[in-house]
BATOR-411635 format. One line per field, with one value per residue (C-alpha): x, y, z. Coordinates in Angstrom, 3 decimals, always signed. Example, Ala and Ser with C-alpha at 12.3 -4.5 7.8 and 13.67 -1.06 7.14 Angstrom:
! residues 2
X: (+12.300 +13.670)
Y: (-4.500 -1.060)
Z: (+7.800 +7.140)
***
This chain:
! residues 715
X: (+57.150 +57.453 +58.440 +55.318 +53.102 +54.751 +54.293 +50.539 +50.163 +48.140 +47.571 +44.719 +43.704 +40.472 +37.900 +37.771 +36.935 +37.280 +33.762 +34.487 +35.384 +32.607 +30.009 +31.587 +31.514 +27.924 +26.904 +28.739 +26.815 +23.507 +24.344 +25.661 +23.965 +20.550 +22.154 +24.113 +21.401 +18.729 +20.576 +20.434 +16.682 +17.330 +15.243 +17.092 +16.406 +18.231 +21.143 +21.458 +21.309 +23.830 +26.144 +25.984 +26.928 +29.956 +31.360 +30.491 +32.689 +31.395 +32.263 +35.400 +35.436 +35.693 +33.509 +32.761 +29.147 +29.792 +27.413 +26.559 +24.884 +22.984 +21.846 +20.964 +19.638 +17.184 +16.162 +15.648 +13.538 +11.392 +11.166 +9.783 +7.088 +6.335 +5.945 +3.738 +1.375 +1.671 +1.019 -1.996 -5.250 -7.291 -10.615 -9.741 -8.352 -11.662 -13.375 -10.747 -9.849 -11.634 -9.708 -6.430 -7.236 -8.082 -4.810 -2.861 -4.435 -3.991 -0.394 +0.263 -1.702 -0.807 +3.017 +2.868 +0.954 +3.049 +6.246 +5.453 +4.811 +7.975 +10.136 +8.936 +8.935 +11.586 +14.095 +13.465 +13.331 +11.626 +8.156 +9.310 +11.996 +9.492 +6.955 +9.518 +10.973 +7.506 +6.553 +9.552 +8.029 +4.823 +6.354 +7.309 +8.830 +7.723 +11.111 +9.490 +7.289 +9.585 +8.881 +5.150 +5.927 +8.206 +5.469 +2.864 +0.471 +0.820 -2.899 -4.046 -6.416 -3.967 -1.209 -3.445 -4.473 -0.838 +0.200 -2.699 -1.936 +1.671 +0.544 -1.610 +1.000 +3.963 +1.965 +1.089 +4.669 +6.155 +3.664 +4.918 +8.500 +7.768 +6.090 +8.915 +11.540 +9.763 +9.445 +13.226 +13.827 +11.679 +8.986 +6.281 +4.055 +0.346 -0.316 +2.427 +0.151 -2.528 -0.091 +1.617 -1.645 -2.909 +0.301 +0.180 -3.501 -3.013 +0.020 -1.820 -4.705 -2.269 -0.497 -3.742 -5.216 -2.238 -0.049 -2.598 -3.456 +0.189 +0.966 -2.045 -1.035 +2.555 +1.698 -0.579 +2.196 +5.259 +5.212 +8.942 +9.488 +12.704 +11.164 +8.106 +10.308 +12.343 +9.137 +7.656 +10.830 +10.844 +7.256 +8.194 +11.033 +8.956 +6.312 +8.959 +10.706 +7.485 +6.606 +10.008 +9.485 +6.365 +8.206 +7.293 +9.397 +9.721 +8.535 +4.960 +5.293 +6.679 +3.833 +1.246 +2.811 +2.406 -1.251 -2.160 -0.225 -1.692 -4.438 -2.154 +0.356 -1.451 -0.186 +0.631 +2.507 +6.080 +6.397 +5.382 +7.837 +10.660 +9.852 +9.864 +12.957 +15.174 +14.003 +14.441 +17.708 +19.561 +17.956 +16.201 +19.229 +21.445 +19.142 +19.143 +22.943 +23.164 +20.865 +23.124 +26.185 +24.612 +24.330 +27.046 +27.343 +29.797 +26.893 +26.207 +29.451 +30.147 +27.330 +24.790 +22.685 +22.491 +21.420 +18.788 +17.397 +17.515 +15.742 +12.909 +12.597 +12.508 +9.978 +7.654 +7.833 +7.141 +4.473 +2.671 +2.560 +1.413 -1.423 -2.513 -2.533 -4.324 -7.035 -7.546 -7.889 -10.396 -12.433 -12.865 -12.783 -9.826 -7.724 -4.760 -2.534 -3.652 -2.807 +0.646 +1.162 -0.013 +2.283 +5.207 +4.773 +4.125 +6.891 +10.056 +11.618 +13.876 +12.949 +10.825 +12.629 +16.004 +14.604 +13.214 +16.348 +18.652 +16.461 +16.329 +20.081 +20.838 +18.650 +20.753 +18.813 +19.552 +21.383 +23.831 +22.511 +20.994 +17.256 +17.995 +21.353 +23.833 +22.130 +18.949 +20.926 +22.647 +19.395 +17.669 +20.237 +19.622 +15.884 +16.205 +18.257 +15.975 +12.680 +13.903 +14.933 +11.652 +9.649 +11.430 +11.084 +7.422 +6.466 +8.354 +6.608 +3.130 +3.614 +4.757 +1.732 -0.706 +0.927 +0.659 -3.028 -3.674 -1.820 -4.122 -7.168 -5.667 -5.034 -8.673 -9.805 -7.437 -9.226 -12.562 -11.579 -10.121 -9.037 -6.923 -6.858 -5.760 -4.325 -3.695 -0.941 -0.601 -0.504 +2.498 +0.508 -2.214 +0.021 +0.856 -2.784 -3.915 -1.168 -1.909 -5.578 -4.694 -2.397 -5.117 -7.893 -6.008 -6.317 -3.002 -3.404 -3.322 -0.290 +0.015 -3.282 -1.987 -1.231 +0.068 -0.569 +0.723 -0.838 +1.178 -0.494 +1.175 +1.858 +4.744 +5.290 +5.485 +9.198 +8.626 +5.499 +7.436 +10.021 +7.272 +5.493 +8.680 +9.177 +5.589 +5.817 +9.163 +7.667 +4.658 +6.992 +9.038 +5.911 +4.812 +8.310 +8.612 +5.674 +6.958 +4.099 +4.740 +3.478 +3.070 +3.915 +2.614 +3.486 +1.661 +1.210 -2.291 -4.067 -6.842 -6.106 -9.499 -8.932 -5.484 -6.950 -9.746 -7.416 -5.031 -7.929 -8.917 -5.365 -4.699 -8.268 -8.757 -11.756 -11.603 -10.121 -8.832 -8.389 -7.903 -10.632 -10.268 -8.961 -11.097 -8.821 -11.511 -15.116 -16.415 -14.565 -16.788 -16.500 -15.330 -13.520 -13.734 -11.486 -13.661 -16.911 -15.711 -14.377 -17.725 -19.545 -17.280 -16.747 -18.913 -16.022 -16.056 -14.564 -13.411 -12.817 -10.920 -9.482 -7.422 -6.680 -4.844 -2.736 -4.812 -3.408 -4.630 -8.316 -10.431 -13.750 -15.241 -18.742 -20.570 -23.692 -25.664 -28.630 -31.831 -31.926 -28.105 -28.537 -29.747 -26.550 -24.140 -21.151 -22.997 -21.110 -17.790 -17.661 -18.890 -15.976 -13.569 -15.027 -14.676 -11.128 -10.222 -11.760 -9.748 -6.440 -6.830 -8.375 -11.198 -14.982 -17.145 -20.608 -23.266 -26.085 -28.878 -32.589 -33.806 -34.158 -30.664 -29.185 -30.683 -28.810 -25.561 -25.833 -26.642 -23.673 -21.201 -22.419 -22.049 -18.685 -16.959 -18.474 -15.378 -15.796 -16.537 -19.683 -22.389 -25.722 -27.756 -30.856 -30.713 -34.257 -33.662 -30.981 -31.804 -29.815 -26.444 -26.527 -27.815 -24.342 -22.363 -22.656 -21.390 -18.280 -15.187 -11.830 -10.248 -13.126 -13.444 -16.830 -17.695 -20.664 -21.929 -23.287 -24.547 -24.305 -27.250 -29.680 -28.651 -31.157 -30.144 -29.695 -31.599 -31.870 -30.522 -27.100 -26.987 -26.606 -23.759 -20.945 -22.565 -23.270 -19.787 -18.168 -20.408 -20.644 -17.550 -14.835 -12.680 -13.138 -11.469 -13.970 -14.535 -17.176 -17.755 -19.468 -20.258 -19.554 -22.325 -22.921 -22.419 -20.601 -21.619 -21.022 -23.872 -26.352 -25.529 -28.003 -28.468 -31.291 -29.130 -25.418 -24.315 -26.468 -29.246 -28.393 -32.045 -33.169 -32.271 -35.069 -37.581 -36.484 -36.907 -40.412 -41.355 -40.081 -41.873 -45.194 -44.696 -43.955 -46.903 -49.378 -47.890 -48.228 -51.867 -53.123)
Y: (+1.344 +3.500 +0.408 -1.377 +1.560 +1.641 -2.128 -2.046 +1.335 +2.717 +6.454 +8.112 +11.699 +13.483 +13.911 +10.360 +10.296 +6.603 +5.231 +1.918 +3.519 +6.107 +3.393 +1.302 +4.188 +5.022 +1.393 +1.370 +4.486 +2.989 -0.167 +1.229 +4.632 +3.130 +0.545 +3.149 +5.797 +3.278 +2.846 +6.630 +6.709 +8.901 +8.279 +6.586 +9.425 +11.930 +9.512 +9.533 +13.338 +13.805 +11.257 +13.343 +16.452 +14.651 +13.207 +16.205 +19.078 +21.218 +18.455 +16.298 +16.443 +12.669 +12.447 +14.955 +15.403 +14.106 +13.149 +9.841 +11.711 +13.868 +10.801 +8.537 +11.508 +12.368 +8.711 +8.630 +11.767 +10.386 +7.123 +8.851 +10.610 +7.490 +5.278 +7.928 +7.712 +3.929 +3.307 +5.605 +3.758 +5.178 +4.156 +5.905 +8.866 +9.361 +9.722 +12.200 +14.028 +17.150 +17.015 +16.551 +19.530 +21.660 +20.716 +21.380 +24.808 +25.773 +24.502 +26.702 +29.875 +30.255 +29.925 +32.022 +34.812 +34.817 +34.447 +37.303 +39.669 +38.661 +38.787 +42.319 +43.783 +41.843 +40.812 +43.790 +41.887 +42.987 +41.822 +39.173 +37.855 +37.776 +35.810 +33.244 +32.848 +32.574 +29.864 +27.896 +27.857 +26.465 +23.480 +20.284 +16.900 +13.538 +12.874 +11.067 +8.865 +5.799 +5.969 +5.396 +2.553 +0.964 +1.124 -0.176 +2.779 +4.145 +3.568 +5.622 +8.502 +11.138 +9.773 +9.857 +13.427 +14.491 +12.790 +14.321 +17.687 +17.355 +17.037 +20.172 +22.246 +21.279 +21.831 +25.392 +26.057 +24.813 +26.903 +29.990 +28.911 +28.359 +31.756 +33.651 +31.702 +32.527 +36.164 +36.573 +34.425 +36.618 +33.938 +35.617 +36.817 +37.435 +33.803 +32.326 +31.420 +29.992 +27.940 +26.568 +25.469 +24.003 +22.047 +20.602 +19.646 +18.010 +16.084 +14.879 +13.640 +11.847 +10.150 +9.162 +7.775 +6.023 +4.805 +2.371 +0.907 +0.419 -1.105 -3.437 -4.647 -5.206 -7.050 -9.449 -10.491 -10.453 -12.025 -11.952 -9.869 -8.250 -7.240 -5.814 -3.840 -2.288 -1.440 +0.344 +2.361 +3.347 +4.586 +6.614 +8.396 +8.856 +10.646 +12.749 +13.600 +14.642 +16.877 +18.579 +19.142 +21.223 +23.332 +21.628 +19.584 +15.840 +14.961 +15.688 +13.293 +10.579 +11.092 +10.978 +7.770 +6.203 +7.200 +5.820 +2.543 +2.138 -0.264 -2.485 -3.125 -4.699 -3.767 -7.437 -8.557 -9.482 -6.377 -4.016 -5.716 -5.308 -1.637 -0.860 -2.960 -1.386 +2.129 +1.865 -0.048 +2.144 +5.043 +6.865 +6.650 +7.919 +10.916 +11.661 +11.468 +13.824 +16.310 +16.185 +16.923 +20.240 +21.464 +23.924 +23.891 +26.804 +29.217 +28.842 +30.627 +34.246 +34.769 +36.869 +37.645 +33.972 +33.039 +35.805 +34.717 +31.054 +31.768 +33.608 +30.889 +28.076 +29.754 +30.733 +27.302 +25.339 +27.748 +27.844 +24.038 +23.614 +26.112 +24.351 +20.940 +22.371 +24.011 +20.813 +18.817 +21.266 +21.607 +17.832 +16.927 +14.606 +13.217 +15.154 +12.211 +12.550 +16.269 +15.391 +12.891 +15.369 +18.036 +15.628 +14.572 +18.057 +20.185 +18.695 +20.979 +19.426 +18.797 +21.725 +24.014 +23.139 +23.604 +27.030 +28.335 +27.128 +28.709 +31.981 +31.871 +31.483 +34.449 +37.624 +40.888 +43.941 +45.468 +42.561 +41.039 +37.573 +37.187 +34.975 +35.851 +33.663 +34.379 +32.781 +29.874 +29.181 +29.773 +27.265 +24.623 +25.173 +25.186 +21.785 +20.368 +21.605 +20.764 +17.280 +16.618 +17.958 +16.076 +12.795 +13.012 +14.029 +11.458 +8.714 +9.580 +9.759 +6.682 +4.588 +5.564 +4.920 +1.559 +0.565 +1.531 -0.398 -3.382 -3.381 -3.383 -6.157 -8.276 -7.918 -8.883 -11.845 -13.307 -13.080 -13.892 -16.994 -17.449 -19.915 -20.617 -24.036 -23.947 -27.345 -26.863 -29.575 -27.786 -25.431 -23.443 -22.456 -22.186 -18.497 -17.502 -19.488 -17.993 -14.465 -14.927 -16.242 -13.272 -10.836 -12.491 -13.044 -10.720 -8.859 -8.556 -12.318 -14.597 -18.171 -18.007 -19.464 -23.160 -24.625 -28.342 -30.991 -34.441 -37.329 -40.559 -43.421 -45.599 -46.851 -43.418 -41.620 -40.717 -38.646 -37.106 -36.249 -34.292 -32.455 -31.736 -30.322 -27.970 -26.711 -26.039 -24.271 -22.038 -21.267 -20.423 -18.103 -16.195 -15.761 -14.845 -12.157 -10.388 -10.934 -13.337 -16.498 -19.578 -23.006 -25.761 -29.291 -32.388 -35.604 -39.082 -40.415 -42.968 -40.461 -36.795 -35.615 -37.346 -35.788 -32.303 -32.862 -34.230 -31.288 -28.841 -30.328 -30.452 -26.787 -25.652 -24.190 -21.922 -21.950 -23.944 -22.426 -24.841 -24.494 -25.309 -28.781 -29.089 -31.449 -34.092 -35.833 -35.497 -37.868 -35.989 -33.876 -30.090 -30.054 -33.384 -36.031 -34.158 -31.030 -32.997 -35.236 -32.239 -30.420 -33.533 -34.156 -30.705 -27.769 -25.332 -22.478 -23.703 -21.392 -23.012 -20.528 -20.093 -17.013 -16.161 -12.943 -11.993 -11.211 -7.681 -6.682 -7.362 -4.231 -5.381 -8.186 -9.271 -11.399 -13.356 -14.244 -16.656 -15.947 -16.868 -16.666 -14.353 -17.339 -19.323 -19.521 -18.249 -15.309 -12.486 -14.311 -14.426 -10.804 -9.851 -11.592 -9.805 -6.427 -7.241 -8.286 -5.121 -2.987 -4.753 -4.626 -1.154 -2.314 -2.101 -5.015 -5.375 -7.600 -9.152 -10.589 -10.425 -7.202 -8.884 -10.374 -7.099 -5.356 -7.670 -7.302 -3.502 -3.297 -5.435 -3.547 -0.130 -1.229 -2.990 -1.920 +1.407 +2.441 -0.473 +0.590 -1.517 -1.470 -3.257 -4.564 -6.698 -10.144 -11.127 -14.579 -16.711 -19.681 -18.319 -16.656 -15.561 -12.259 -11.533 -12.200 -8.581 -7.378 -9.569 -8.470 -10.151 -8.212 -8.923 -11.713 -13.437 -14.852 -17.209 -17.905 -21.416 -23.777 -27.406 -29.719 -29.565 -26.091 -23.243 -21.362 -24.449 -24.407 -27.002 -24.460 -25.009 -28.301 -26.301 -24.176 -26.260 -26.107 -22.382 -21.528 -23.598 -22.108 -18.439 -17.706 -19.894 -16.816 -15.187 -15.487 -17.166 -18.214 -20.670 -20.024 -22.472 -20.733 -22.278 -24.294 -25.479 -29.033 -31.956 -33.463 -36.955 -36.455 -36.082 -39.437 -42.289 -45.839 -44.658 -41.933 -42.662 -39.754 -37.212 -35.242 -36.809 -37.013 -33.570 -32.155 -34.141 -32.966 -29.395 -29.792 -31.224 -28.485 -25.728 -27.205 -27.367 -23.792 -22.412 -24.364 -22.894 -19.431 -19.686 -20.867 -18.775)
Z: (+7.365 +4.274 +2.308 +3.588 +2.596 -0.826 -1.147 -0.527 -2.261 +0.644 +0.435 +2.333 +1.791 +2.643 +1.362 +0.023 -3.679 -4.507 -5.284 -3.544 -0.211 -0.490 -0.885 +1.889 +4.386 +3.505 +4.070 +7.403 +8.465 +7.342 +9.295 +12.575 +12.958 +13.842 +16.155 +18.122 +18.267 +19.236 +22.536 +22.992 +22.205 +19.153 +15.990 +13.127 +10.730 +12.908 +13.086 +9.308 +9.133 +11.963 +10.352 +7.176 +9.200 +10.694 +7.453 +5.233 +4.177 +7.056 +9.539 +9.395 +5.587 +5.257 +2.162 -0.574 -1.628 -5.121 -7.913 -6.217 -3.352 -5.813 -7.781 -4.846 -2.903 -5.640 -5.913 -2.133 -2.193 -4.992 -3.080 +0.018 -2.018 -4.071 -0.986 +0.601 -2.372 -2.592 +1.110 +1.229 +1.811 -1.057 +0.477 +3.731 +1.794 +0.005 +3.343 +4.645 +1.422 +2.652 +5.927 +4.020 +1.796 +4.828 +6.544 +3.346 +2.851 +6.506 +6.505 +3.459 +4.264 +7.962 +7.646 +4.470 +6.206 +9.399 +7.388 +5.017 +7.938 +9.841 +6.701 +5.914 +9.423 +11.364 +8.685 +6.394 +3.090 -0.118 -1.136 -3.630 -1.278 +1.585 -0.491 -1.648 +1.848 +3.393 +0.879 +2.133 +5.625 +4.155 +2.363 +4.134 +3.299 +4.695 +6.264 +9.197 +7.006 +7.356 +11.106 +10.641 +8.230 +10.821 +13.457 +11.013 +11.403 +7.860 +7.236 +10.206 +9.506 +10.755 +8.510 +5.420 +6.255 +6.659 +3.402 +1.476 +3.042 +1.894 -1.714 -1.429 +0.408 -1.764 -4.948 -3.900 -2.748 -5.992 -7.964 -6.104 -6.813 -10.509 -10.834 -9.090 -11.040 -14.285 -13.244 -13.201 -16.242 -18.435 -18.702 -16.666 -19.490 -19.072 -19.988 -17.781 -14.886 -17.137 -19.182 -16.065 -14.484 -17.760 -18.307 -14.798 -15.116 -18.533 -17.303 -14.200 -16.359 -18.692 -15.774 -14.060 -17.267 -18.911 -16.037 -14.509 -17.906 -18.859 -15.451 -15.544 -19.012 -17.856 -14.625 -16.489 -18.843 -16.598 -13.150 -12.389 -9.240 -10.462 -13.798 -12.008 -9.606 -12.421 -14.283 -11.255 -10.700 -14.373 -14.027 -10.938 -12.718 -15.848 -13.783 -12.022 -15.296 -17.020 -14.071 -14.336 -18.066 -17.405 -14.830 -11.542 -9.134 -9.759 -6.245 -7.327 -10.244 -7.957 -5.481 -8.266 -9.637 -6.201 -6.073 -9.494 -8.974 -5.486 -6.521 -8.590 -5.801 -2.816 +0.612 +1.282 -1.822 -2.779 -4.973 -2.143 +0.178 -2.336 -2.893 +0.815 +1.478 -1.172 -0.369 +3.394 +3.139 +0.638 -1.223 +1.632 +4.016 +1.184 +0.783 +4.522 +4.729 +1.744 +3.512 +6.560 +4.435 +3.391 +6.975 +8.026 +11.804 +11.635 +11.120 +14.829 +15.646 +14.740 +12.207 +14.068 +10.973 +10.025 +13.558 +13.563 +10.197 +11.208 +14.513 +12.773 +10.127 +12.679 +14.984 +12.120 +10.453 +13.661 +14.900 +11.557 +11.231 +14.831 +14.399 +11.180 +12.911 +15.962 +13.858 +11.826 +15.038 +16.507 +13.308 +12.923 +16.654 +16.375 +19.225 +20.596 +19.640 +16.016 +16.109 +17.409 +14.595 +11.925 +13.342 +13.469 +9.858 +8.481 +9.996 +8.488 +5.876 +3.230 -0.390 -1.536 +0.939 -0.572 -4.074 -3.188 -1.468 -4.237 -6.918 -4.967 -4.264 -7.979 -9.008 -9.361 -8.997 -11.213 -8.219 -8.261 -5.047 -4.760 -4.283 -1.243 +0.341 +2.220 +5.552 +4.209 +2.751 +6.100 +7.953 +5.685 +6.541 +10.263 +9.597 +7.910 +10.783 +13.579 +11.862 +10.900 +14.504 +15.907 +13.286 +13.981 +17.771 +17.725 +15.070 +16.921 +20.177 +18.645 +16.431 +19.378 +21.481 +18.617 +17.835 +21.525 +21.663 +18.441 +19.872 +22.913 +20.629 +18.511 +21.604 +22.582 +19.082 +18.952 +21.920 +20.100 +16.534 +15.017 +11.449 +9.517 +5.782 +4.565 +1.022 -0.598 -3.201 -5.816 -9.173 -9.668 -12.263 -9.771 -6.703 -7.054 -7.544 -4.493 -2.327 -3.558 -2.683 +0.770 +1.429 +0.356 +2.393 +5.655 +8.620 +8.914 +12.679 +13.213 +13.060 +11.794 +9.901 +6.619 +6.161 +2.888 +2.524 +0.173 +0.414 -1.046 -2.088 -0.254 -3.290 -5.403 -6.960 -3.617 -3.932 -7.069 -5.548 -2.401 -4.417 -6.297 -3.018 -1.496 -4.430 -4.220 -0.491 -0.902 -3.589 -1.374 +1.529 -0.715 -1.779 +1.842 +3.054 +0.387 +2.061 +5.624 +6.345 +8.315 +6.490 +8.036 +5.550 +5.987 +3.976 +4.772 +3.348 +2.914 +0.762 +0.120 -0.673 +0.610 +3.922 +4.187 +3.654 +6.185 +8.861 +8.401 +8.612 +11.974 +13.304 +12.477 +13.266 +9.792 +9.250 +5.461 +2.573 -0.681 -3.595 -7.329 -9.814 -11.234 -14.802 -16.866 -18.344 -20.422 -21.563 -18.904 -16.184 -13.920 -13.636 -10.032 -10.006 -7.313 -4.885 -4.663 -4.645 -1.812 +0.090 -0.079 +1.096 +4.071 +5.570 +6.520 +6.523 +4.037 +0.749 -2.039 -5.421 -7.581 -11.062 -11.915 -15.535 -14.606 -11.542 -8.487 -8.120 -11.610 -10.894 -11.392 -9.942 -7.867 -8.916 -6.363 -7.284 -4.149 -4.054 -2.107 +1.612 +1.882 +4.875 +6.902 +6.401 +9.341 +7.292 +5.717 +7.450 +7.180 +3.383 +3.157 +5.426 +3.055 +0.032 +1.777 +2.847 -0.672 -2.090 +0.342 -0.337 -4.118 -4.159 -6.430 -6.350 -5.204 -6.782 -5.225 -7.277 -5.129 -4.333 -2.677 +0.736 +0.655 -0.607 +2.424 +4.793 +2.831 +2.723 +6.430 +7.468 +5.259 +6.396 +10.003 +9.822 +6.587 +5.621 +3.602 +1.172 -2.402 -2.705 -5.385 -4.959 -7.910 -7.941 -9.529 -10.371 -11.791 -10.146 -12.402 -15.340 -14.829 -18.451 -17.097 -15.704 -18.869 -19.937 -16.537 -16.174 -18.093 -18.509 -15.632 -13.216 -10.663 -10.651 -7.226 -7.198 -3.697 -3.868 -1.165 -0.194 -0.692 +2.176 +3.314 +3.685 +0.556 -1.636 -4.899 -7.624 -10.113 -8.516 -10.382 -13.610 -12.271 -13.815 -17.245 -17.018 -15.777 -18.512 -21.178 -20.195 -18.062 -19.474 -20.158 -16.756 -13.380 -11.103 -7.493 -6.392 -2.693 -0.350 +2.964 +6.327 +7.961 +11.476 +12.579 +11.000 +7.653 +9.006 +11.455 +8.606 +7.022 +7.364 +6.080 +3.843 +2.295 +2.969 +0.738 +2.557 +0.765 -2.568 -3.635 -2.469 -5.862 -7.452 -4.825 -5.473 -9.204 -8.825 -6.345 -8.605 -11.614 -9.720 -8.434 -11.927 -13.459 -10.916 -11.341 -15.122 -15.076 -12.187)
***
């Protein structure tokens, strides 16, 4: 046996220090801990922390907490804060920012006040020690945030309030930590407070002003998903590093980076999916395991002072956070379930708590004692363990109930709503833009509402076209799969491409068609091309003809030009819904230009159904000449022109000049020409006298408008 061991050179000793085996064991824990604990109804996060306790030096000493845990742990911590900022619905946050500030202040002041009194009177600590220890009760880490992501409720009001409150609470806690740390480092001069606050404010302004501009410039020029991911991570660590330079913790910089990049990374996009996947699969579990390895279970046995300190810390921290959540709920008349979710998210102690206790433990007082002794250090570890367990269980319970209630509402809405976008993909250069638009416009609650179509002309060159069609559909499927969206792909042979699109739209009950703007191959070629013109003539479905010059996620504003009488069209509310949905997903403003009457209908519908939309309303006096909008549309804007088919209520003869005006005035802009849905079937309107349907109405409109303007001029 010895010879065999010598032959394979197999020598095991604990703790394991070989990087290969360390990484293997960590991956095994990440893989099996959730599977095992799911059977026991224990949240995954607790499984990671308990696994860290078992394998750490205070457990079976299988692994040493080496530099890899410090590195990946810090990345995981930054990841949690970054995702919290990135996942926050900024439009919802604006409406609840006061509530978030109130929760943050209450969650800081109440534990601080209770903690200071208990530290002075029960534990008998000094004033400075009591303040620092009490500030630790006030801070909290979003350990349970991956739970709300998993249940898909991360955009709930209570979650946004808890996340915003975290930023307020941790900022105040870290300010206390920085002041006390500076006090014992000889830095606390008369100007220390002022300089610290000024440095933080200046840095926040720099990050908020420069990061979005740099990111927008980068995303426009580089579309590779890997390159974009690396760029985003670099921005996160740049923000964290700059925050550490000015004397604050890097978690605030990571959170701020998530907030400022929020609008450039749509919730449904390949980049967002990659960020969540990598974080939840590796970095965040690594951080949680590292936290578990710090916990010393031995403090439960034979250390009366540690147990006393830990008991006081745990009771004060949980009680203070519960009172803050209860008061916030009562002040704003929220549901009890929302209070439970806020409490669950806001009571886990980890990041800022660890930072505070380690700083206090390293400070040596003139008497030779530590500012925070070993009892506090051990008590902090127990505090982290208990609060993380409580936080995970409560958040899991509340998130599950909220997700179930939302699912019931969604089921009701599914029975009433129907939506399906058909996206013909023929040009590889426009494919990504069309798919990105479809992903942004679709209702996330509905399944199977995206269909990618490739129509192949049944001629002698069909084999080559079939190969090209297969590549396009595979690329479309990859884009959808990278966002966890199910895409139906259809390839069909047909002698006429328009007919193939129309038949597919009927077969899949499409409610809208998204196509790319035709590229003029010659001077005699029309602006729309035969395909789009024939499509508009033969279907009354909503058709969006689009051209994107920049990636969809880098758009800063949506400008919508609406003709008079559009409110009488059957698809009026549908296209407004899509504009509001697009504005919400991209985090940009939508500006409507229309007549006063039409603006009234648009404003009323949005305030009733989508009141959180960042909408601006401007009057457009003269629809005949879109030159009026040239000064309003920039390169990073999307111009949406709501047009109409001939014979419809809002049709005007000026629409005949649209191709010329778009080519002349908006050739360097991203544009969408939107034709709203109409009732009926266009084939029913055909007759022997006018087989093309309303082809001559344009001339009647022109004559009518000329007579009207002549009388108006001479009256």
